[in-house]
N, C-alpha and C positions, 0 to 999 in steps of 0.2 A: 093078353090071353088069360091071365090069372085074376084080373079085376077090371073095374071100369074107373074112369077119372074121379068120380065122386067118392068111391070107396078108397081109392089110392090117396086122395086128399085127406080123408079121415085118418088113414093109417099113418100118413106123414105127420099130421097134427098130433096123433098119439105118441109119435116118436119125437115130438118137440120141434118139428120142422114145419113152419107155416107156409102155405102156398095159395096161389090164386089160379083160376082158370086162365089158360093162355089166350092171347088176343085173337089169334086166327085159327089155331089148330083145335079142332073139337076134342081131340084126344090128349091135349097137352096141359100141363100144369107148370106154373112159373114159381119157383121157390122165392119166398119173400125174405129179404135179408141175406145172410150168409148161407151158402150151400155147403159149408164145412160139415163133414160127417155124413153127407147124403149117401155116399156109396158104402158107408158102414152101417146104415140104418136097416132095421128089420124089413121094411117094405122093399128096399133094394135087394138085400140078400135073398129074400123069399121070391124074387122074380115078379113082384107086382109092378115094377116100373123100370124104365131104362132112361138114362140121361141122353138127351138128343136136342140139338138146335131146333127151334120152332120152325124155321124155314124147311128143314129136312122132313119134319113131320107132315108137311103139306103134300109131299110127293106121292106116297102110297095111295091116298084117297083119289088122286088124279088117275092112277092106273085103274082104279075101281075093280079090284079082283072080287070074284064071287066064290062062295064055298064050292069046292069041287073043281075049280079052275086049275089048269096047268099053266104055271107062270115061269118065265125065264127072266132072271135078274142078272144081266151082264154087268160087269164092273161092280160087283156086290160089296166089295170092301169088307169092312168089319161087321156088316149086317144090320145096322140100325133100320134101314128101309126094308131090308129083307124080312126081318122079324115083324115089322109093322104090317107088311103085306100078309104074313101068316096070321096075324091077329085079325085083320079085316076079313080074311077067308075063314075065320073061326078054326084055323088049323086043319081044315078039310080040303083036300086036293093035294097038289104038289108044287113045290118051288125048286127049280134048279138054279142055284146061286153060283155064278162063275166069276172068278177073279184071277188075274195073272200072278198074284202074290200068295203063296201058300200060308204065310204067317197070318195074313188078314183073314183067310178062310178058317184057320184054326181059331182065331178070336171069334169069328162068326159062329162056329160050332159051339164054343163055350157059352156065348150069349144065348143062343137058341136053347141050350140045355137049361140055363138059369131061368129063362122066360117060359119054358115048357112048350116050345115050338118043335113039333115032331115031323112036320110036313116038309122040312127043308133038307135037300141034298146039296152037297158042294162038289165043285169040280174046278181044279186048277187048270187054267188055260187062257190062251189069247183068242178072242172071238174071231179074229181074222185068220189065224194060222192053224190052230190045232184042236178045234172042237168037233170037226167032222160029223161023226154019227150022232153026237149029242144034239146037234142042230137040225137033224133030220126029223126029230119029233115035232109034233104039232103043239103049239102053245096058244092058249086063249089070250094071254097078255104077255107083253115083253117090256121090261124096264131097262133102259140103257142110260145110266147116269155117268156119262163120261166127261172128263177123264178121271174122276174120283180123286181129285187133288186135295180136297179138304181146305182149299184156299179161303173159302168163305169164313170158316172158323178162324183160320190164321189171321185174316185181315181184321176180324172183330177183336181177337185177343191181343195182337201185337200193335195195332194202330188205333184201336178204340173207335173204328168206323163201322157202324152197324148197317150192313147192306139190306137188312130185312125190312126196313121201312123208311119213309120220308116223313118229316114232321107234318102234322095235320094241316098247319097253316100254309105250307109251301105248295100251293095249287099248281103253279107254273111248272115246278119240277116234277110233280106227279103226272101232269099231262104229258110232258116230254118223255118221261119214262114209259108211260102207257103206249105212246106212239112208237117209240123205239122197240118195245117188246112186241107190239103187234106186227111191225115190219119183220122182225126176226122170226116170229112164229110163222108168218106167211111164207117166207123164204124156206124155212125148214120143212114145212108141210109139203112144199113142191117137190122135195127130194124123197118123200116116203110114199109107200103104197096107199091106196084108198083104204079107209077103215082104221087107219092108225091115228094116233093123236100125238101132238107135241105140246 
């Protein structure tokens, strides 16, 4: 919200933190070398950037929110995707961020303030049990990133296995994954209403 990737890269360089554009995310930067001190840097403190896994950065553009949209983000967690939605909407419109954990929503509110996102409202609740009237509103877009376990990050950190990509030379594995993902997508789409996306 406060900058763009090119300006953020320049600000990081000025803070002595080199970075490169991310491979897949048009909004992402990858810090070259050690990321030590990144969350103490001026660009971070000033809300010019947020630290987020590249795979997570690909979700909000798939939702494709437009300025002025009403967006429901169920399982919002700590708000990385929620604030990315706000940025794509140019902070115009409204986002209702729902999570079952109040502490995660408190972290989301802190993140939104640091990044300058004012279009986000939070609500603690279980989507199946206690949202009632909140779900009676009309939403232009809905993001359900369930179950919000963070296991992708855990697997990368603890086991050194990066689920975000397969080596370029492993064509057979890539083809198998594409086939499996295509089947999963078709099965999921069969469970949703027309006009939705998986």
